[in-house]
FINU-850164 format. One line per 8 residues: their letters; for each residue x, y, z of C-alpha. Coordinates in nm, 2 decimals. Layout:
REM FINU-850164
a> X:Y:Z  ...
***
This chain:
REM FINU-850164
xxxxxxxx> 1.51:-3.12:5.85  1.51:-3.34:6.14  1.35:-3.23:6.47  1.49:-3.32:6.80  1.34:-3.33:7.15  1.57:-3.10:7.38  1.55:-3.14:7.77  1.39:-2.80:7.87
xxxxxxxx> 1.65:-2.73:8.14  1.93:-2.73:7.89  1.75:-2.51:7.64  1.69:-2.27:7.88  2.02:-2.24:7.99  2.14:-2.27:7.64  1.93:-1.94:7.57  2.07:-1.79:7.87
xxxxxxxx> 2.43:-1.86:7.77  2.33:-1.74:7.38  2.12:-1.42:7.51  2.46:-1.35:7.72  2.70:-1.36:7.40  2.46:-1.15:7.19  2.44:-0.87:7.48  2.84:-0.87:7.49
xxxxxxxx> 2.89:-0.83:7.10  2.98:-0.47:7.06  2.71:-0.32:6.85  2.95:-0.17:6.60  3.18:-0.45:6.55  3.15:-0.67:6.26  2.97:-1.04:6.33  2.97:-1.33:6.10
xxxxxxxx> 2.62:-1.48:5.99  2.71:-1.74:5.77  3.03:-1.95:5.77  3.19:-2.25:5.54  3.13:-2.60:5.65  3.50:-2.80:5.70  3.53:-2.92:5.37  3.44:-2.58:5.22
xxxxxxxx> 3.21:-2.70:4.96  2.89:-2.50:5.16  2.76:-2.29:5.36  2.65:-2.30:5.72  2.40:-2.05:5.93  2.55:-1.93:6.27  2.21:-1.92:6.47  2.33:-1.62:6.70
xxxxxxxx> 2.42:-1.38:6.44  2.08:-1.46:6.31  1.92:-1.39:6.66  2.10:-1.06:6.63  1.99:-0.97:6.32  1.63:-1.00:6.46  1.73:-0.71:6.69  1.74:-0.44:6.44
xxxxxxxx> 1.44:-0.25:6.44  1.30:-0.04:6.14  1.40:-0.03:5.75  1.75:-0.17:5.68  1.95:-0.10:5.35  2.26:-0.34:5.27  2.58:-0.23:5.06  2.74:-0.55:4.99
xxxxxxxx> 3.10:-0.61:4.82  3.20:-0.91:4.64  3.52:-1.00:4.44  3.83:-1.17:4.44  4.04:-1.22:4.74  4.27:-0.96:4.88  4.10:-0.69:4.65  4.05:-0.47:4.92
xxxxxxxx> 3.72:-0.56:5.01  3.74:-0.55:5.41  3.92:-0.25:5.37  3.70:-0.05:5.13  3.40:-0.16:5.36  3.65:0.02:5.66  3.72:0.35:5.53  3.32:0.36:5.43
xxxxxxxx> 3.25:0.43:5.81  3.53:0.64:5.86  3.79:0.42:5.97  4.08:0.20:5.88  3.99:-0.08:6.13  3.64:-0.30:6.14  3.65:-0.58:5.93  3.98:-0.83:5.98
xxxxxxxx> 4.23:-0.74:5.71  4.49:-0.96:5.60  4.86:-0.95:5.54  4.94:-1.35:5.45  4.87:-1.46:5.10  4.53:-1.67:5.23  4.21:-1.50:5.25  4.15:-1.34:5.55
xxxxxxxx> 3.75:-1.30:5.53  3.52:-1.61:5.53  3.13:-1.69:5.49  2.95:-1.39:5.48  3.04:-1.09:5.77  2.76:-0.80:5.87  2.89:-0.43:6.04  2.60:-0.19:6.19
xxxxxxxx> 2.71:0.12:6.06  2.55:0.45:6.17  2.47:0.57:5.77  2.18:0.67:5.68  2.04:0.55:5.31  1.80:0.80:5.13  1.48:0.66:5.25  1.60:0.72:5.60
xxxxxxxx> 1.71:0.32:5.64  1.97:0.23:5.82  2.25:0.07:5.65  2.44:-0.24:5.70  2.75:-0.35:5.52  2.81:-0.66:5.42  3.16:-0.82:5.39  3.25:-1.18:5.21
xxxxxxxx> 3.46:-1.43:5.13  3.70:-1.37:4.86  3.68:-1.52:4.50  3.94:-1.74:4.35  4.07:-1.91:4.70  4.30:-2.21:4.72  4.03:-2.42:4.90  3.73:-2.32:4.72
xxxxxxxx> 3.53:-2.39:4.42  3.36:-2.21:4.18  3.04:-2.34:4.29  3.13:-2.24:4.64  3.19:-1.86:4.47  2.86:-1.87:4.31  2.69:-1.94:4.65  2.85:-1.65:4.83
xxxxxxxx> 2.75:-1.44:4.55  2.43:-1.51:4.55  2.40:-1.47:4.93  2.56:-1.12:4.88  2.33:-1.01:4.57  2.00:-1.16:4.72  2.07:-0.99:5.03  2.18:-0.64:4.94
xxxxxxxx> 2.02:-0.33:4.82  2.33:-0.21:4.63  2.61:-0.45:4.53  2.97:-0.37:4.52  3.25:-0.55:4.30  3.61:-0.48:4.40  3.91:-0.55:4.18  4.23:-0.42:4.14
xxxxxxxx> 4.43:-0.26:3.91  4.21:-0.31:3.59  3.92:-0.46:3.41  4.01:-0.74:3.24  3.83:-0.98:3.00  3.81:-1.30:3.24  3.68:-1.07:3.52  3.43:-0.96:3.35
xxxxxxxx> 3.33:-1.29:3.22  3.34:-1.43:3.56  3.13:-1.16:3.73  2.86:-1.24:3.41  2.89:-1.60:3.52  2.83:-1.53:3.84  2.54:-1.29:3.83  2.37:-1.54:3.59
xxxxxxxx> 2.36:-1.82:3.77  2.23:-1.60:4.09  1.98:-1.45:3.84  1.88:-1.82:3.72  1.83:-1.90:4.06  1.63:-1.64:4.20  1.39:-1.69:3.87  1.36:-2.05:3.92
xxxxxxxx> 1.26:-1.92:4.29  1.01:-1.69:4.20  0.83:-1.95:4.00  0.96:-2.31:4.11  0.96:-2.28:4.50  0.74:-2.46:4.73  0.52:-2.23:4.94  0.65:-2.37:5.27
xxxxxxxx> 0.78:-2.19:5.59  1.14:-2.22:5.51  1.05:-1.96:5.17  0.84:-1.78:5.37  1.04:-1.43:5.30  1.03:-1.50:4.95  1.34:-1.32:4.72  1.25:-0.97:4.56
xxxxxxxx> 1.10:-1.07:4.21  1.29:-1.27:3.94  1.34:-1.00:3.71  1.48:-0.78:3.94  1.87:-0.74:4.04  2.01:-0.50:4.28  2.24:-0.20:4.14  2.62:-0.26:4.08
xxxxxxxx> 2.86:-0.07:4.16  3.23:-0.19:4.00  3.49:-0.05:4.20  3.86:-0.09:4.06  4.15:-0.01:4.36  4.53:0.07:4.32  4.39:0.25:3.97  4.68:0.45:3.84
xxxxxxxx> 4.59:0.46:3.49  4.51:0.75:3.29  4.18:0.72:3.08  4.18:1.07:2.96  3.88:1.29:2.95  3.65:0.98:3.00  3.51:0.90:3.35  3.49:0.58:3.48
xxxxxxxx> 3.15:0.48:3.38  3.24:0.53:3.03  3.56:0.32:3.02  3.39:0.06:3.18  3.09:0.01:2.93  3.36:0.11:2.63  3.54:-0.20:2.74  3.23:-0.39:2.75
xxxxxxxx> 3.10:-0.29:2.42  3.46:-0.35:2.25  3.46:-0.73:2.44  3.09:-0.79:2.30  3.25:-0.67:1.94  3.52:-0.92:1.92  3.26:-1.19:2.05  3.08:-1.14:1.75
xxxxxxxx> 3.41:-1.16:1.57  3.47:-1.49:1.67  3.11:-1.63:1.58  3.02:-1.62:1.97  2.72:-1.38:1.97  2.70:-1.24:2.32  2.30:-1.19:2.37  2.31:-1.07:2.77
xxxxxxxx> 2.58:-0.81:2.91  2.65:-0.70:3.22  2.44:-0.39:3.18  2.14:-0.63:3.10  2.19:-0.82:3.44  2.20:-0.53:3.64  1.92:-0.33:3.48  1.89:-0.10:3.79
xxxxxxxx> 2.21:0.06:3.69  2.56:-0.03:3.69  2.84:0.21:3.78  3.21:0.23:3.78  3.46:0.39:4.03  3.81:0.42:4.04  4.04:0.42:4.41  4.43:0.52:4.39
xxxxxxxx> 4.68:0.36:4.61  4.59:0.44:4.98  4.92:0.41:5.05  5.28:0.40:4.93  5.50:0.20:5.14  5.53:-0.16:5.17  5.45:-0.18:5.54  5.15:0.03:5.50
xxxxxxxx> 5.00:-0.14:5.23  5.07:-0.51:5.39  4.81:-0.47:5.63  4.60:-0.10:5.61  4.39:-0.13:5.91  4.67:-0.04:6.13  4.71:0.32:5.90  4.50:0.58:6.03
xxxxxxxx> 4.24:0.76:5.78  4.39:1.05:5.80  4.76:0.92:5.66  4.60:0.76:5.38  4.68:0.91:5.01  4.48:1.22:4.92  4.37:1.10:4.61  4.22:0.82:4.74
xxxxxxxx> 4.03:0.99:4.97  3.91:1.21:4.74  3.80:0.95:4.53  3.68:0.75:4.85  3.41:1.06:4.90  3.32:1.04:4.57  3.21:0.66:4.59  3.06:0.70:4.94
xxxxxxxx> 2.83:0.97:4.79  2.76:0.76:4.48  2.66:0.47:4.68  2.46:0.64:4.95  2.27:0.87:4.66  2.02:0.60:4.56  2.07:0.37:4.84  1.70:0.24:4.97
xxxxxxxx> 1.62:-0.05:5.16  1.49:-0.38:4.95  1.13:-0.48:4.92  1.06:-0.81:4.90  0.80:-0.99:4.70  0.43:-0.85:4.83  0.59:-0.48:4.89  0.78:-0.55:5.26
xxxxxxxx> 1.05:-0.33:5.31  1.36:-0.53:5.47  1.40:-0.50:5.84  1.63:-0.68:6.06  1.38:-1.01:6.10  1.30:-1.02:5.73  1.69:-1.00:5.70  1.75:-1.31:5.91
xxxxxxxx> 1.45:-1.54:5.74  1.60:-1.39:5.40  1.93:-1.54:5.50  1.80:-1.85:5.67  1.63:-1.92:5.33  1.90:-1.86:5.10  2.17:-2.08:5.29  1.92:-2.34:5.31
xxxxxxxx> 1.82:-2.30:4.94  2.17:-2.28:4.76  2.28:-2.57:4.95  2.00:-2.82:5.02  1.66:-2.68:4.80  1.60:-2.82:4.49  1.71:-2.51:4.36  2.04:-2.59:4.43
xxxxxxxx> 2.32:-2.47:4.22  2.45:-2.76:3.92  2.85:-2.85:4.02  3.09:-2.80:3.72  3.23:-3.07:3.51  3.59:-3.21:3.59  3.90:-3.15:3.35  3.88:-3.52:3.21
xxxxxxxx> 3.48:-3.48:3.14  3.58:-3.17:2.97  3.87:-3.31:2.75  3.69:-3.58:2.65  3.36:-3.38:2.56  3.64:-3.13:2.34  3.77:-3.44:2.21  3.41:-3.60:2.10
xxxxxxxx> 3.35:-3.25:1.95  3.66:-3.20:1.75  3.64:-3.58:1.61  3.31:-3.53:1.52  3.38:-3.18:1.34  3.64:-3.39:1.16  3.43:-3.65:1.03  3.16:-3.38:0.94
xxxxxxxx> 3.45:-3.19:0.71  3.54:-3.53:0.56  3.19:-3.57:0.45  3.16:-3.25:0.32  3.44:-3.28:0.10  3.31:-3.59:-0.03  2.99:-3.47:-0.12  3.10:-3.14:-0.27
xxxxxxxx> 3.29:-3.34:-0.52  2.99:-3.53:-0.62  2.82:-3.16:-0.65  3.12:-3.04:-0.87  3.07:-3.28:-1.16  3.02:-3.19:-1.51  2.62:-3.25:-1.50  2.40:-3.33:-1.19
xxxxxxxx> 2.29:-3.75:-1.14  1.95:-3.84:-1.11  1.79:-3.83:-0.75  1.81:-4.18:-0.71  2.18:-4.22:-0.81  2.27:-3.94:-0.60  2.06:-4.03:-0.27  2.28:-4.35:-0.30
xxxxxxxx> 2.62:-4.20:-0.29  2.53:-4.01:-0.02  2.47:-4.31:0.22  2.79:-4.47:0.12  2.97:-4.13:0.23  2.78:-4.09:0.54  2.87:-4.47:0.66  3.23:-4.38:0.56
xxxxxxxx> 3.23:-4.06:0.76  3.08:-4.27:1.08  3.37:-4.53:1.06  3.63:-4.23:1.04  3.43:-4.10:1.37  3.52:-4.42:1.55  3.87:-4.43:1.42  3.93:-4.10:1.57
xxxxxxxx> 3.79:-4.19:1.93  3.98:-4.48:1.91  3.75:-4.74:1.88  3.58:-4.66:2.24  3.23:-4.74:2.24  3.19:-4.50:2.59  3.29:-4.20:2.35  3.12:-4.32:2.05
xxxxxxxx> 2.76:-4.42:2.06  2.64:-4.10:2.33  2.84:-3.87:2.02  2.73:-4.06:1.72  2.33:-3.91:1.71  2.48:-3.57:1.68  2.71:-3.65:1.43  2.45:-3.80:1.25
xxxxxxxx> 2.23:-3.48:1.28  2.56:-3.27:1.18  2.57:-3.47:0.84  2.32:-3.26:0.66  2.19:-3.37:0.33  2.29:-3.30:-0.02  1.98:-3.41:-0.17  1.86:-3.07:-0.19
xxxxxxxx> 2.15:-2.92:-0.36  2.15:-3.19:-0.64  1.82:-3.13:-0.70  1.89:-2.80:-0.73  2.14:-2.87:-0.99  1.86:-3.10:-1.17  1.63:-2.83:-1.17  1.83:-2.55:-1.31
xxxxxxxx> 1.94:-2.80:-1.63  1.59:-2.91:-1.68  1.49:-2.52:-1.66  1.79:-2.45:-1.89  1.66:-2.71:-2.14  1.28:-2.57:-2.08  1.40:-2.16:-2.15  1.56:-2.23:-2.47
xxxxxxxx> 1.28:-2.44:-2.59  1.05:-2.16:-2.49  1.28:-1.88:-2.65  1.25:-2.07:-2.99  0.87:-2.09:-2.96  0.85:-1.72:-2.92  1.08:-1.66:-3.14  0.88:-1.86:-3.46
xxxxxxxx> 0.53:-1.69:-3.35  0.72:-1.36:-3.33  0.81:-1.40:-3.72  0.44:-1.42:-3.82  0.30:-1.16:-4.05  0.02:-0.99:-3.84  -0.24:-0.92:-3.86  -0.36:-1.25:-3.95
xxxxxxxx> -0.72:-1.40:-3.90  -0.77:-1.59:-3.53  -0.78:-1.90:-3.68  -0.47:-1.90:-3.91  -0.27:-1.82:-3.56  -0.43:-2.08:-3.37  -0.32:-2.33:-3.62  0.05:-2.22:-3.57
xxxxxxxx> 0.06:-2.26:-3.21  -0.07:-2.58:-3.21  0.23:-2.68:-3.44  0.49:-2.51:-3.22  0.35:-2.64:-2.94  0.39:-3.02:-3.08  0.74:-2.96:-3.24  0.86:-2.82:-2.85
xxxxxxxx> 0.74:-3.09:-2.65  0.93:-3.36:-2.89  1.24:-3.18:-2.84  1.20:-3.14:-2.46  1.19:-3.50:-2.42  1.44:-3.59:-2.66  1.71:-3.39:-2.44  1.61:-3.48:-2.11
xxxxxxxx> 1.49:-3.85:-2.12  1.74:-3.96:-1.81  1.58:-3.72:-1.61  1.17:-3.89:-1.71  1.19:-4.06:-1.33  1.23:-3.69:-1.16  0.94:-3.49:-1.01  1.11:-3.19:-1.14
xxxxxxxx> 1.09:-3.35:-1.59  0.73:-3.38:-1.53  0.71:-3.03:-1.34  0.88:-2.85:-1.63  0.75:-3.04:-1.89  0.35:-2.91:-1.79  0.57:-2.54:-1.74  0.71:-2.57:-2.09
xxxxxxxx> 0.36:-2.64:-2.24  0.20:-2.34:-2.02  0.51:-2.11:-2.18  0.39:-2.18:-2.55  0.04:-2.12:-2.42  0.17:-1.80:-2.29  0.32:-1.75:-2.62  0.04:-1.82:-2.79
xxxxxxxx> -0.14:-1.60:-2.63  0.11:-1.27:-2.65  0.06:-1.33:-3.02  -0.30:-1.34:-3.01  -0.28:-1.04:-2.83  -0.05:-0.87:-3.09  -0.23:-0.90:-3.34  -0.56:-0.81:-3.20
xxxxxxxx> -0.39:-0.48:-3.07  -0.25:-0.43:-3.42  -0.64:-0.44:-3.57  -0.75:-0.24:-3.29  -0.51:0.02:-3.37  -0.66:0.04:-3.73  -0.98:0.05:-3.63  -0.91:0.31:-3.39
xxxxxxxx> -0.82:0.51:-3.69  -1.14:0.43:-3.87  -1.30:0.53:-3.51  -1.15:0.86:-3.54  -1.25:0.89:-3.89  -1.59:0.84:-3.75  -1.54:1.08:-3.44  -1.42:1.37:-3.70
xxxxxxxx> -1.69:1.34:-3.97  -1.96:1.33:-3.69  -1.82:1.62:-3.52  -1.80:1.83:-3.85  -2.14:1.78:-3.92  -2.26:1.87:-3.61  -2.03:2.16:-3.53  -2.18:2.38:-3.79
xxxxxxxx> -2.50:2.40:-3.56  -2.46:2.75:-3.41  -2.84:2.87:-3.34  -3.03:2.70:-3.09  -3.32:2.45:-3.17  -3.58:2.25:-3.07  -3.50:1.91:-2.90  -3.70:1.73:-3.21
xxxxxxxx> -3.46:1.94:-3.49  -3.15:1.86:-3.30  -3.21:1.48:-3.28  -3.27:1.43:-3.66  -2.94:1.66:-3.72  -2.78:1.37:-3.52  -2.94:1.09:-3.68  -2.82:1.17:-4.01
xxxxxxxx> -2.46:1.25:-3.88  -2.44:0.92:-3.75  -2.53:0.77:-4.09  -2.25:1.01:-4.25  -2.02:0.89:-4.01  -2.07:0.54:-4.04  -2.01:0.56:-4.43  -1.63:0.73:-4.33
xxxxxxxx> -1.58:0.41:-4.04  -1.60:0.15:-4.33  -1.40:0.31:-4.59  -1.13:0.38:-4.38  -1.12:0.04:-4.24  -1.11:-0.11:-4.60  -0.78:0.08:-4.67  -0.65:-0.22:-4.55
xxxxxxxx> -0.67:-0.38:-4.87  -0.81:-0.73:-4.67  -1.16:-0.87:-4.72  -1.19:-1.05:-4.38  -1.14:-0.77:-4.18  -1.48:-0.64:-4.23  -1.62:-0.97:-4.11  -1.42:-0.98:-3.74
xxxxxxxx> -1.58:-0.93:-3.46  -1.33:-0.62:-3.38  -1.43:-0.42:-3.67  -1.83:-0.44:-3.55  -1.73:-0.38:-3.21  -1.56:-0.08:-3.31  -1.85:0.06:-3.54  -2.09:-0.03:-3.23
xxxxxxxx> -1.85:0.21:-2.99  -1.78:0.47:-3.20  -2.21:0.49:-3.23  -2.22:0.48:-2.89  -1.93:0.75:-2.82  -2.18:1.00:-3.09  -2.49:0.91:-2.84  -2.27:1.04:-2.56
xxxxxxxx> -2.16:1.35:-2.79  -2.53:1.42:-2.87  -2.61:1.48:-2.46  -2.34:1.75:-2.48  -2.48:1.91:-2.74  -2.79:1.85:-2.61  -2.69:2.06:-2.28  -2.54:2.33:-2.49
xxxxxxxx> -2.86:2.37:-2.71  -3.04:2.41:-2.36  -2.80:2.66:-2.28  -2.89:2.84:-2.63  -3.26:2.83:-2.57  -3.22:2.92:-2.18  -3.06:3.24:-2.32  -3.30:3.31:-2.55
xxxxxxxx> -3.60:3.24:-2.28  -3.44:3.47:-2.09  -3.36:3.75:-2.34  -3.77:3.72:-2.39  -3.86:3.73:-2.04  -3.71:4.02:-1.99  -3.82:4.22:-2.32  -4.18:4.12:-2.17
xxxxxxxx> -4.10:4.20:-1.85  -3.96:4.55:-1.90  -4.26:4.64:-2.15  -4.50:4.53:-1.87  -4.33:4.76:-1.61  -4.34:5.06:-1.89  -4.73:4.99:-1.93  -4.76:4.99:-1.53
xxxxxxxx> -4.60:5.36:-1.53  -4.84:5.47:-1.80  -5.16:5.35:-1.63  -5.36:5.63:-1.51  -5.47:5.80:-1.27  -5.31:5.76:-0.92  -5.42:5.71:-0.68  -5.74:5.45:-0.75
xxxxxxxx> -5.93:5.13:-0.57  -5.73:4.88:-0.58  -5.99:4.65:-0.74  -5.98:4.85:-1.03  -5.62:4.87:-1.09  -5.58:4.46:-1.03  -5.84:4.42:-1.31  -5.58:4.65:-1.52
xxxxxxxx> -5.28:4.52:-1.43  -5.43:4.16:-1.48  -5.46:4.27:-1.84  -5.13:4.38:-1.90  -4.96:4.05:-1.73  -5.15:3.80:-2.00  -5.06:4.03:-2.27  -4.66:4.02:-2.19
xxxxxxxx> -4.72:3.63:-2.09  -4.86:3.56:-2.40  -4.58:3.75:-2.61  -4.33:3.57:-2.44  -4.50:3.22:-2.57  -4.53:3.38:-2.94  -4.17:3.45:-2.95  -4.06:3.11:-2.85
xxxxxxxx> -4.29:2.86:-2.96  -4.04:2.63:-3.14  -3.88:2.58:-2.77  -4.23:2.50:-2.57  -4.11:2.14:-2.50  -3.81:2.28:-2.32  -3.73:2.31:-1.94  -3.58:2.64:-2.00
xxxxxxxx> -3.89:2.75:-2.16  -4.12:2.64:-1.88  -3.87:2.75:-1.63  -3.81:3.09:-1.75  -4.20:3.17:-1.82  -4.26:3.07:-1.40  -4.01:3.32:-1.33  -4.16:3.60:-1.58
xxxxxxxx> -4.52:3.50:-1.38  -4.32:3.59:-1.03  -4.15:3.87:-1.18  -4.47:4.02:-1.31  -4.66:3.93:-0.97  -4.39:4.15:-0.79  -4.45:4.41:-0.98  -4.82:4.43:-0.96
xxxxxxxx> -4.77:4.41:-0.54  -4.52:4.72:-0.58  -4.79:4.93:-0.77  -5.04:4.87:-0.52  -4.84:4.92:-0.22  -4.73:5.26:-0.42  -5.11:5.33:-0.49  -5.17:5.29:-0.11
xxxxxxxx> -4.88:5.53:-0.02  -5.01:5.80:-0.25  -5.36:5.77:-0.05  -5.18:5.80:0.27  -5.05:6.15:0.14  -5.34:6.29:-0.03  -5.59:6.20:0.32  -5.27:6.36:0.54
xxxxxxxx> -5.52:6.63:0.67  -5.77:6.34:0.82  -5.49:6.16:0.93  -5.38:6.50:1.13  -5.71:6.53:1.22  -5.69:6.20:1.37  -5.40:6.27:1.58  -5.53:6.55:1.76
xxxxxxxx> -5.81:6.37:1.89  -5.60:6.12:2.01  -5.39:6.37:2.22  -5.71:6.43:2.44  -5.84:6.08:2.52  -5.69:5.85:2.73  -5.61:5.50:2.68  -5.49:5.24:2.90
xxxxxxxx> -5.44:4.95:2.66  -5.32:4.87:2.34  -5.63:4.71:2.24  -5.83:5.03:2.32  -5.55:5.29:2.19  -5.56:5.12:1.85  -5.98:5.08:1.84  -5.98:5.48:1.92
xxxxxxxx> -5.74:5.57:1.66  -5.91:5.36:1.38  -6.24:5.53:1.48  -6.06:5.90:1.51  -5.92:5.81:1.16  -6.25:5.69:1.00  -6.48:6.03:1.14  -6.18:6.29:1.01
xxxxxxxx> -6.17:6.07:0.65  -6.53:6.07:0.63  -6.52:6.47:0.68  -6.20:6.48:0.44  -6.29:6.53:0.05  -6.00:6.28:-0.08  -6.09:6.02:0.20  -6.51:6.03:0.13
xxxxxxxx> -6.42:5.88:-0.25  -6.24:5.58:-0.14  -6.46:5.23:-0.06  -6.48:5.19:0.30  -6.29:4.84:0.21  -6.04:5.07:0.05  -6.04:5.33:0.34  -5.98:5.05:0.61
xxxxxxxx> -5.74:4.92:0.46  -5.54:5.26:0.43  -5.62:5.34:0.81  -5.45:4.99:0.93  -5.14:5.13:0.67  -5.14:5.43:0.88  -5.12:5.26:1.22  -4.88:5.07:1.11
xxxxxxxx> -4.61:5.34:0.99  -4.73:5.63:1.24  -4.85:5.52:1.57  -4.60:5.22:1.60  -4.41:5.38:1.85  -4.71:5.48:2.06  -4.82:5.12:2.03  -4.49:5.01:2.15
xxxxxxxx> -4.50:5.20:2.49  -4.86:5.08:2.55  -4.74:4.74:2.50  -4.44:4.78:2.76  -4.67:4.97:2.99  -4.91:4.64:2.99  -4.62:4.41:3.06  -4.50:4.58:3.34
xxxxxxxx> -4.82:4.64:3.48  -4.87:4.25:3.43  -4.58:4.20:3.57  -4.63:4.39:3.87  -5.00:4.22:3.96  -4.82:3.88:3.93  -4.54:3.98:4.20  -4.81:4.12:4.44
xxxxxxxx> -5.05:3.81:4.41  -4.70:3.59:4.46  -4.66:3.77:4.80  -5.05:3.74:4.89  -5.02:3.41:4.79  -4.74:3.36:5.02  -4.83:3.56:5.29  -5.12:3.38:5.29
xxxxxxxx> -4.97:3.02:5.32  -4.73:3.16:5.57  -5.02:3.26:5.79  -4.88:3.60:5.88  -4.98:3.91:5.93  -4.84:4.16:5.69  -4.61:4.40:5.79  -4.72:4.77:5.73
xxxxxxxx> -4.56:4.93:5.38  -4.30:5.20:5.50  -4.32:5.48:5.27  -4.06:5.74:5.24  -4.13:6.14:5.26  -4.12:6.29:4.89  -4.11:5.92:4.72  -4.42:5.68:4.56
xxxxxxxx> -4.50:5.35:4.62  -4.20:5.11:4.71  -3.98:5.41:4.81  -3.89:5.49:4.46  -3.90:5.84:4.33  -4.21:5.96:4.18  -4.24:5.94:3.83  -4.29:6.29:3.64
xxxxxxxx> -4.61:6.42:3.47  -4.76:6.19:3.16  -5.04:6.14:2.95  -5.31:5.90:3.06  -5.12:5.67:2.74  -4.76:5.65:2.93  -4.58:5.89:2.72  -4.54:6.28:2.69
xxxxxxxx> -4.79:6.49:2.58  -4.75:6.61:2.20  -4.74:6.98:2.13  -5.00:7.10:1.94  -5.02:7.06:1.58  -5.05:7.41:1.38  -5.16:7.49:1.06  -4.81:7.51:0.93
xxxxxxxx> -4.65:7.25:1.15  -4.93:7.02:0.89  -4.81:7.18:0.61  -4.45:7.10:0.65  -4.51:6.70:0.77  -4.74:6.69:0.46  -4.52:6.78:0.21  -4.20:6.58:0.39
xxxxxxxx> -4.49:6.25:0.30  -4.51:6.32:0.02  -4.11:6.35:-0.06  -4.10:6.04:0.05  -4.34:5.87:-0.18  -4.14:5.69:-0.50  -4.21:5.78:-0.83  -3.99:5.57:-1.07
xx> -4.00:5.23:-1.19  -4.14:4.97:-0.90
***
C-alpha cells in the first residue's frame, strides 16, 4: 500500500461532499459496496459504501445470494422484502448486476439482529473468468450469515460440480487465512474459523417438475448421492460433497414461475407483488420462513458479533486478500496447457501399456527366468517404452523431459512377480521331496527303539537334499534357493520328529494299559477295607497293595513280546507315575478312614455322655452343698472319659479321637453346670418362706439408692434364713450365693426402678448445677421461681403418693398368698434331663 500527502483543504472539502452523498442515499435503497475493475479481473472497494456500512449500529445478519447471471437473484431478494423493485432487474441478455450490492431491510433475525440482503454478480458472464466468479463467491460466502445459491429449472451435475469447486476454493482460502494470514491491521477483523461455513439454501426457480412425495430437500440429497455413486463407478472416488462443505446445514427450496406472460417475465420489477402467481407466492412464504428461522448474526474469531463497522472492515480485508494478498486465488490454466498436459498423460499411458504387454509375455513363459536374466530383460523393455513415448510426443523435448520422470515412476518393476514364480517352482520341488520323505517314514513298523528311528531319519534327509540340488541347479545363485533348501531340511527334521512322537504315543498307549492294570489291582486290594482301622494299619495295607500292583504292571507290559520295552525310559516313567497315583489314592483312603474313625468316636462319645447324664439323674439327695456335688460329678466324669478312651484305644493317634474327646469334656462340663443350677433353684424354692419374710421387711423400710436396697435385701434374707429350718442347713457361702440368686431373680424390677430414679436425680442435680454456674458467670440475680397453685416444683402436677423406694407399696402378703406363690415356683423347677 502507498501513502500520499493530501492538501488538508481538499481533504475537508472531499469529506463534506462524501457525507452529503451518503446522507442523500435513501436508507432502503440498495447500494454497491464492491465493483469490478475495468478489465473485469479484480474487485475494487467503494469507500462511500464502506462509510455507509459504518453507520449501521447493532448486530447485523446478512443473507447473500449467488448463482448464474439472469437466474433471478435480484428479483428473489426483492420479493423477500415484499416488493418487486429494489435491486435492479435486467431484461437484456447481458448481466445487470456487477460486483456486490447491499440492501438494508426491516427484517429481523431470530436473535434480534437487523437483516441486510447481499446481491452479487452472476456467474458465467461473457466478460468474467472462473477466477473472478470464485472471488465474488468468496466475498458473499464470507460476509453472509446464510448463503443462497440460485439456479433455474433443475439441478444438474455441472452446476453441482461448479458450486462445490467455488465452495472448496473459498474454504481453502478461509482455512489458509485462519492459519497463515499475517497479524496486521489489514487482517485485524479476522474471518470466522477456518472449519466453519454459513448455512446454504439452494433455490431452484421456475420449477415445474413433479418430484412426487419427496421434499425438495430429499430430492437434492438423492441427486447428490446418485452423483457420488456415478463418480465412484468411474473410478473417481468423491471424498467430499456439498453436505460436508456446508456442515452448518444444506437446504433446498423450489419456486414456481412468478409470471406466465413473456412481457412480465422480461422485467419482473414492473409486476406488482400481488399479481405474481399464487404458487410462486406460496413457495416464497415457505422460503422466507425457512431463511429467517435459523438466521443469526455471524460471529467472528473471538466471539464478536457482526455489526456495521466489523462488516465494513471484513469487506475491506476480504477484497484485499482475494486480489493482492499472499492468499489470493490461483489462476486457471489455459486451453493449450490443458491439451498438452492431456497429450502427455495419454502418451505416457500408452508407453506404460506397451511396457506392461511385453513384460506380461515374459511372465507367461513355461518356466520362470533366473533373477539376473529377468532383470536384464526388464531394463531392455523400459528403454523401448521410453523411445515409444518420445515418438508419441513428436520428439519435442519440452514435452518429453518434464513427463519422463513420471513415466519412469509408472513403469513398475516385475522382478517381484518373476521372483514369485521362482519361489513357486522351488516351493513345489521342496513340497514334493518333503512328501516322499514323510511317506517313507510313515511306513516304518512302529513301535521301534529310538536309535532305529534316528538312523532312518538321517538316511531320508541325505536322499532328499541330493534330489533337491539335482532338480534346481539352475537357480543356485538365487537367494530363494538357499532359503528353501534350509526349509527342506526343516521339513525332514519335522517329519522325523512326527514319527518319533507317533512312536512315543504308541508306546505310551501300551504302557497306559499297563498302568490301568496297576490301578485296577491296587483299587481291588484297597477296596476290601470297609471298617475303620488305625493309620499305621492303613499304611501297611497300602504298601502291600503297591507291591502286588507293580507285579501286575510288569506282566501287562511284557505281553507285547519285545524285550527292549522293559528297558525303555517310558516303561520306568509309567511305573513311577502309577505309584504316584497310588500314593494320591492313599490320601483319599486316609480321609475316608478318618471319616469312619470320626463316626466311631462320635458314637462312643454319645454313649459316654448319655451314661453320664443318666448317672447324674441318679445322684441323690437334692438339694445338696455345691462342693459335695462337684466331687460326685468329677468322679462320674472321670469314669465317662475313661470309658470313651478304652473303647477307642486303637484310634488314639487319630485327630478325630482327640477332637471328639475334647467335645466330650465340654458336654460333660455343661451337664455338671446344669445340675448345679438346678440344685440352686431347688434350694431357692425350699427356702421360699425365708424369702417371703425378707420381702415383708423390705416393704416397711425406706431406701434411696439401689446400693442400699441391695444391701438391705441381703441382710433381711440372711436374717430370715437364719430363722428358717431349711436355711440353717446351708453353709454360709452357699447361703450367700442363694441370696444373690434370689435378689437377681425376684427383685430385679425394684432395682431397675431405683437405678432409673437415681439417674433422674443425678440428671436434675446436673441441670441445676449448670444453671447456677451460668448464673454465676452472668453475675445476675436469679428470678424468683413461679409456682402454680395445686402444682409441684416447676409447675408440674404433684406426683402420686409412692413408697420411699419410688414405686407403689406392695400389698400385704398373707399366708394363703405365700402358699400359692410357693407352689407356682416349685412347678417352674425342671425335673427332666439337664
